[in-house]
C-alpha positions as CSV (number, residue, x, y, z in Angstrom):
1,M,-51.9,-193.5,43.3
2,L,-55.3,-192.8,44.6
3,S,-56.6,-195.7,42.3
4,I,-54.2,-198.0,44.1
5,V,-54.9,-197.1,47.5
6,A,-58.9,-197.3,46.6
7,T,-58.4,-200.8,45.2
8,D,-56.2,-201.9,48.0
9,T,-58.9,-200.7,50.6
10,L,-61.6,-202.6,48.7
11,I,-59.6,-205.8,48.6
12,S,-59.0,-205.3,52.3
13,C,-62.8,-205.0,52.9
14,F,-63.5,-208.1,51.1
15,V,-60.7,-209.9,52.9
16,F,-61.8,-209.0,56.4
17,I,-65.6,-210.4,55.2
18,A,-64.0,-213.5,53.8
19,A,-62.0,-214.1,56.6
20,A,-65.2,-213.7,59.1
21,Y,-66.9,-216.0,56.9
22,S,-64.3,-218.6,56.8
23,I,-64.2,-218.4,60.8
24,A,-68.0,-218.8,61.0
25,A,-68.1,-221.8,58.4
26,A,-65.4,-223.5,60.3
27,M,-67.4,-223.1,63.6
28,A,-70.7,-224.4,61.8
29,M,-69.5,-227.5,60.7
30,P,-69.3,-230.4,63.4
31,R,-66.3,-232.6,63.1
32,F,-67.0,-235.5,60.9
33,E,-66.8,-238.2,63.7
34,R,-69.4,-236.5,65.7
35,R,-71.7,-236.3,62.8
36,I,-71.9,-239.6,61.9
37,A,-71.3,-241.5,65.2
38,K,-74.7,-241.4,66.5
39,Q,-77.7,-240.5,64.5
40,P,-80.8,-238.9,66.2
41,E,-83.3,-241.1,67.9
42,T,-86.5,-239.5,66.8
43,A,-89.7,-241.3,66.0
44,I,-93.1,-241.1,64.4
45,D,-96.3,-243.3,64.3
46,E,-95.5,-246.0,61.9
47,Q,-97.4,-244.5,58.8
48,G,-96.4,-246.0,55.8
49,V,-93.9,-243.9,53.3
50,S,-93.6,-244.0,49.8
51,V,-90.2,-243.4,48.6
52,L,-89.9,-242.1,44.8
53,K,-86.4,-242.8,43.0
54,P,-86.4,-241.3,39.5
55,L,-83.8,-243.2,37.7
56,C,-81.8,-242.8,34.4
57,G,-78.9,-245.4,33.6
58,A,-76.8,-247.5,35.4
59,E,-75.0,-245.0,37.7
60,P,-71.7,-246.1,39.7
61,R,-72.8,-247.7,43.0
62,L,-76.5,-247.5,42.0
63,F,-77.4,-250.9,43.6
64,E,-75.5,-250.2,47.0
65,N,-77.1,-246.7,47.2
66,L,-80.5,-248.2,46.8
67,A,-79.7,-251.0,48.9
68,T,-79.6,-248.8,52.0
69,F,-83.2,-247.7,51.3
70,C,-84.3,-251.4,51.7
71,E,-82.6,-251.8,55.1
72,Q,-84.8,-249.1,56.9
73,S,-86.1,-249.4,60.4
74,H,-89.4,-248.0,59.6
75,G,-92.2,-250.3,60.1
76,E,-93.9,-249.9,56.6
77,F,-92.6,-248.3,53.6
78,E,-92.2,-248.9,49.7
79,L,-89.7,-248.1,47.3
80,I,-90.9,-247.1,43.7
81,C,-88.0,-247.1,40.9
82,S,-89.2,-245.3,37.8
83,V,-87.4,-245.0,34.4
84,A,-88.5,-243.6,31.3
85,S,-87.6,-246.4,28.8
86,S,-87.5,-250.3,28.8
87,S,-84.0,-250.3,27.5
88,D,-82.7,-248.1,30.4
89,A,-79.8,-249.9,31.9
90,A,-81.0,-249.3,35.5
91,I,-83.8,-251.7,35.1
92,G,-81.2,-254.6,35.5
93,T,-80.1,-253.1,39.0
94,V,-83.6,-252.6,40.4
95,R,-84.6,-256.3,39.4
96,R,-81.1,-257.5,41.5
97,L,-82.5,-255.4,44.1
98,Q,-85.7,-257.1,44.1
99,A,-84.2,-260.4,44.2
100,A,-82.0,-259.6,47.1
101,Y,-84.7,-257.9,49.0
102,P,-87.7,-260.2,48.4
103,Q,-89.6,-258.9,51.7
104,R,-89.6,-255.3,50.7
105,A,-92.1,-253.6,48.5
106,I,-89.8,-252.8,45.5
107,R,-92.0,-251.7,42.5
108,L,-90.4,-250.9,39.0
109,V,-92.3,-248.5,37.1
110,V,-91.5,-247.9,33.4
111,D,-93.2,-245.2,31.9
112,S,-92.1,-243.0,28.8
113,R,-94.9,-240.2,29.2
114,V,-93.3,-236.7,28.9
115,H,-95.1,-234.1,30.9
116,G,-92.8,-231.1,30.6
117,R,-89.2,-229.9,30.0
118,N,-87.7,-231.3,33.0
119,L,-87.6,-235.2,32.5
120,K,-86.8,-236.1,36.1
121,V,-89.7,-234.5,37.1
122,S,-91.9,-236.5,34.4
123,N,-90.2,-239.5,35.8
124,L,-91.4,-238.5,39.3
125,I,-95.1,-237.8,38.1
126,N,-95.1,-241.2,36.7
127,A,-94.0,-242.9,39.7
128,A,-96.4,-240.6,42.1
129,E,-99.2,-242.2,40.4
130,H,-98.3,-245.6,41.8
131,A,-97.4,-244.4,45.4
132,R,-99.9,-246.0,48.1
133,H,-99.0,-243.9,51.1
134,D,-99.6,-240.6,52.4
135,L,-95.9,-239.8,53.5
136,I,-93.7,-239.1,50.5
137,V,-89.8,-239.2,50.1
138,V,-88.0,-238.1,47.3
139,A,-84.4,-238.7,47.0
140,D,-81.8,-238.5,44.2
141,S,-80.5,-241.8,42.8
142,D,-77.1,-241.3,44.2
143,I,-77.9,-241.2,47.8
144,A,-77.0,-243.5,50.4
145,V,-78.5,-243.5,54.1
146,T,-78.6,-245.0,57.6
147,P,-81.3,-247.3,58.7
148,R,-83.3,-244.8,60.7
149,Y,-83.2,-242.3,57.7
150,L,-87.1,-242.6,57.1
151,R,-88.0,-242.7,61.0
152,T,-85.8,-239.2,61.1
153,V,-87.0,-237.2,57.9
154,T,-90.5,-238.1,58.4
155,A,-90.7,-237.1,62.2
156,P,-91.0,-233.5,61.6
157,L,-94.3,-234.0,59.3
158,A,-96.1,-234.5,62.4
159,D,-96.3,-231.0,62.8
160,P,-99.0,-229.5,60.6
161,T,-96.9,-226.3,60.3
162,V,-94.1,-228.4,58.3
163,G,-94.4,-228.4,54.6
164,V,-91.2,-230.1,53.4
165,V,-88.2,-231.8,55.3
166,T,-84.6,-231.7,53.6
167,C,-81.5,-232.9,54.4
168,L,-77.7,-232.1,54.0
169,Y,-75.4,-234.3,52.4
170,R,-71.9,-235.4,52.4
171,A,-70.0,-236.3,49.0
172,E,-68.0,-239.4,48.7
173,P,-65.6,-239.6,45.8
174,V,-66.2,-242.4,43.3
175,A,-63.3,-241.8,41.1
176,E,-59.8,-240.4,41.7
177,F,-58.3,-236.8,41.5
178,W,-61.6,-234.7,40.0
179,S,-63.8,-236.7,41.9
180,R,-62.0,-236.0,45.1
181,V,-62.1,-232.2,44.1
182,G,-65.7,-232.2,43.5
183,S,-66.3,-234.0,46.6
184,L,-64.6,-230.7,48.3
185,F,-66.9,-228.5,46.7
186,V,-70.1,-230.2,48.7
187,N,-68.3,-230.9,51.9
188,E,-66.0,-227.8,52.4
189,W,-68.1,-225.1,50.5
190,F,-71.6,-225.9,49.8
191,A,-72.6,-227.6,53.2
192,P,-70.7,-224.9,55.2
193,S,-72.5,-222.2,53.4
194,V,-75.8,-223.9,53.9
195,R,-75.0,-224.3,57.9
196,V,-74.0,-220.6,58.0
197,A,-77.1,-219.5,56.2
198,H,-79.1,-221.8,58.3
199,G,-77.5,-220.3,61.4
200,G,-78.6,-216.9,60.2
201,G,-82.3,-218.0,60.1
202,S,-82.4,-218.5,56.5
203,R,-84.9,-221.5,55.4
204,R,-85.1,-220.8,51.5
205,Y,-83.5,-224.2,50.4
206,G,-84.5,-227.7,49.2
207,F,-82.1,-230.4,48.6
208,G,-82.7,-233.3,46.1
209,A,-80.8,-235.6,48.6
210,T,-84.1,-235.8,50.5
211,L,-87.4,-234.1,50.3
212,A,-90.1,-235.5,52.4
213,L,-93.8,-234.1,52.5
214,T,-97.4,-235.4,53.0
215,R,-99.6,-236.2,50.1
216,S,-101.9,-233.2,51.1
217,T,-99.0,-230.7,51.0
218,L,-98.0,-232.2,47.6
219,D,-101.7,-231.8,46.3
220,A,-101.8,-228.2,47.8
221,I,-99.0,-227.0,45.4
222,G,-100.5,-228.8,42.3
223,G,-98.6,-232.4,42.6
224,F,-95.3,-232.8,40.8
225,H,-96.8,-231.2,37.6
226,A,-96.2,-227.7,39.3
227,L,-92.5,-228.5,38.9
228,K,-92.5,-230.1,35.1
229,D,-90.6,-226.9,33.7
230,C,-88.2,-226.2,36.4
231,L,-84.8,-226.8,36.4
232,A,-84.4,-226.2,40.0
233,D,-87.2,-228.6,40.9
234,D,-85.8,-229.4,44.2
235,Y,-85.6,-225.9,45.3
236,Y,-89.1,-225.3,44.1
237,L,-90.6,-228.3,45.7
238,A,-89.6,-226.7,49.1
239,E,-90.6,-223.2,48.0
240,Y,-93.9,-223.7,46.7
241,P,-95.0,-225.1,50.2
242,R,-93.3,-222.1,51.7
243,R,-95.6,-219.7,49.6
244,L,-98.4,-221.5,51.2
245,G,-97.3,-220.5,54.8
246,L,-95.5,-223.8,55.6
247,R,-92.2,-224.4,56.9
248,T,-88.8,-226.2,55.8
249,V,-87.1,-228.0,58.3
250,L,-83.4,-229.2,57.7
251,A,-83.4,-232.8,59.3
252,P,-80.8,-233.5,62.1
253,M,-79.2,-236.0,59.5
254,I,-76.6,-236.2,57.0
255,V,-76.9,-238.6,53.9
256,A,-74.3,-239.5,51.5
257,T,-74.0,-239.0,47.6
258,D,-71.5,-240.2,45.3
259,V,-69.3,-237.6,42.9
260,A,-68.4,-239.5,40.1
261,E,-67.0,-237.2,37.7
262,S,-63.4,-238.5,36.5
263,G,-62.3,-235.3,34.4
264,L,-62.3,-231.5,34.8
265,S,-64.9,-231.0,31.9
266,A,-67.7,-233.1,33.5
267,L,-67.1,-231.5,36.8
268,W,-66.9,-227.9,35.5
269,Q,-70.5,-228.6,33.8
270,R,-71.8,-229.7,36.9
271,E,-70.8,-227.1,39.2
272,T,-71.5,-224.3,36.9
273,R,-75.2,-225.7,36.3
274,W,-75.4,-225.6,40.1
275,L,-74.2,-222.0,40.3
276,R,-76.0,-220.6,37.2
277,T,-79.1,-222.2,38.9
278,I,-78.4,-220.5,42.3
279,R,-78.2,-217.5,40.2
280,S,-81.3,-217.6,38.3
281,I,-83.3,-218.2,41.6
282,N,-81.6,-216.0,44.0
283,P,-79.6,-213.3,42.4
284,A,-78.6,-211.4,45.6
285,G,-77.4,-214.4,47.4
286,F,-75.5,-215.4,44.3
287,G,-73.9,-212.0,44.4
288,F,-72.3,-212.3,47.6
289,L,-71.0,-215.7,47.2
290,F,-67.8,-214.5,46.0
291,V,-66.5,-213.7,49.7
292,T,-67.1,-217.4,50.5
293,F,-64.1,-218.5,48.5
294,T,-61.5,-218.4,51.0
295,F,-58.1,-219.1,49.8
296,P,-58.0,-216.4,47.0
297,W,-59.1,-213.6,49.3
298,M,-56.5,-214.7,51.9
299,A,-53.8,-214.9,49.3
300,A,-54.6,-211.4,48.1
301,G,-55.0,-209.8,51.7
302,A,-51.4,-211.2,52.5
303,A,-49.8,-209.8,49.4
304,V,-51.6,-206.6,49.9
305,A,-50.3,-206.4,53.3
306,L,-46.9,-207.4,52.4
307,S,-46.8,-205.0,49.7
308,N,-47.8,-201.8,52.0
309,W,-46.4,-202.5,55.1
310,S,-46.2,-199.0,56.1
311,S,-50.1,-198.8,55.8
312,P,-52.0,-199.0,59.2
313,L,-54.1,-201.5,57.4
314,S,-51.4,-203.8,57.0
315,V,-51.1,-205.6,60.3
316,P,-54.8,-206.4,60.8
317,L,-55.1,-207.3,57.1
318,L,-52.3,-209.8,57.7
319,V,-53.8,-211.0,60.7
320,A,-57.2,-211.5,59.1
321,S,-55.5,-213.2,56.2
322,C,-53.8,-215.9,58.4
323,A,-56.9,-216.3,60.7
324,G,-58.9,-217.1,57.6
325,L,-56.5,-219.2,56.4
326,A,-56.3,-221.1,59.6
327,A,-60.1,-221.5,59.6
328,R,-60.1,-222.9,56.2
329,I,-57.4,-225.3,57.2
330,A,-59.7,-226.1,60.3
331,L,-62.8,-226.6,58.2
332,H,-60.9,-229.2,55.9
333,A,-59.9,-230.9,59.0
334,R,-63.3,-231.0,60.3
335,E,-64.3,-232.6,56.9
336,S,-61.7,-235.1,57.0
337,R,-62.4,-238.8,57.8
338,H,-59.2,-239.4,59.1
339,A,-55.5,-237.9,59.3
340,R,-54.7,-239.6,56.0
341,S,-57.4,-238.1,54.2
342,F,-56.6,-234.8,55.7
343,W,-53.0,-234.7,54.4
344,R,-53.9,-236.4,51.3
345,D,-56.3,-233.4,50.0
346,L,-54.8,-230.5,51.9
347,A,-53.0,-229.6,48.8
348,L,-56.3,-229.5,46.7
349,V,-57.7,-226.7,49.1
350,P,-56.1,-224.0,47.1
351,L,-57.0,-225.3,43.9
352,R,-60.8,-226.1,45.2
353,D,-61.3,-222.4,46.3
354,A,-59.5,-221.0,43.1
355,L,-61.6,-223.4,40.7
356,L,-64.9,-222.5,42.5
357,A,-64.0,-218.6,42.0
358,L,-63.5,-219.0,38.2
359,E,-66.7,-221.4,38.2
360,W,-68.3,-218.5,40.0
361,L,-67.2,-215.8,37.2
362,A,-68.2,-218.1,34.6
363,A,-71.7,-218.3,36.2
364,V,-71.9,-214.4,36.3
365,F,-71.5,-214.2,32.5
366,G,-73.5,-217.1,31.2
367,S,-77.2,-218.5,31.4
368,N,-76.5,-221.9,29.6
369,V,-76.1,-225.0,31.6
370,V,-75.5,-228.5,30.5
371,W,-77.7,-230.9,31.9
372,R,-77.6,-235.0,31.2
373,G,-75.8,-233.9,28.0
374,V,-78.4,-231.4,26.8
375,H,-77.6,-227.5,26.6
376,L,-80.3,-225.3,28.0
377,S,-80.7,-222.0,29.0
378,V,-82.5,-221.3,32.2
379,E,-83.8,-218.1,33.8
380,G,-85.6,-217.8,37.3
381,G,-85.0,-221.5,37.6
382,V,-87.5,-222.4,35.1
383,L,-86.5,-224.0,31.8
384,P,-87.4,-221.9,28.6
385,G,-90.6,-222.0,26.4
386,T,-92.7,-222.1,29.5
387,A,-94.2,-219.7,32.3
388,G,-93.8,-222.4,35.1
389,S,-96.6,-223.0,37.6
390,M,-96.9,-220.9,40.4
391,P,-99.4,-221.9,43.4
392,S,-100.9,-219.3,45.5
393,R,-102.0,-219.5,49.1
394,R,-105.4,-221.1,49.6
């Protein structure tokens, strides 16, 4: 009996914490309409910008996403698309882009040199050799942006205390059911958790959706070569400047990213890779993620409250469970484009949260990830077989 009481008390504590987090997450996320209605009117001197795009294969919507980088209001910029093989299917898309935007400086770099275990970073190293400007922006291939994107993400770099500017992103499903479930991972778990952490003062992040920095900062950390063996290259591209005393800034802009996984297996591999990477670089933060999976905790809280109605905790626990569930639905409403998408995906919320909890458990007990079809073991965000490069304060 004592063990049952202790278990119920422990569950109750976690439910209260999870409910508080759910409410904080719902409050931290602005409504979708307010988020995209007007982008910030920031400005910077019209310095040239080199946008680096490491590519691999003809991804869905690759042309459409790259095209948004060609429609910038910034005065001078270049788009450098790099691939590792002359047979890469992305080459045809870049050629189409060059034909569609002849007025833009769009360069294709085909370079098979491998500089480390991270092939994406090898691609970046090869591309960076061709960059002409001192402002550098790295963005994943599946990112779409608005015309004022470059002006907004480079503006904070005018402050010499800023090392890297990064962006949150909103996921757009490319396929059907599992792609929609994957979009909820980004929109209703990842983005709110970042906003809650940001509100609490944390700046330990860096997202591949956007990483903007100056050439001098890149040189100070040892260039992209410092990342050549890092699986979490986006995180470390921001972390290394932080170790030099420079700040990471979250830009006041949301970009869009595609979720193309059409099956559970591919989605599971991608999301457990993210979670295991988080565990490898931030074990303490990963350890507390379990309280962010709202629906399973609220269901457990309601079950405990109703099964022990005579307990003095039953009413507060039931209230907390209902409040947490209401906040989770409110978060879903804030992330929905319109009423139709709200009702269409509402039934996915319990599945999304339960799947996330299972993925977290899987990430606890494993260190292997699948990255572009290759099975790897990762610790500390660094791929095995190397010690990595750690810059020191200069």
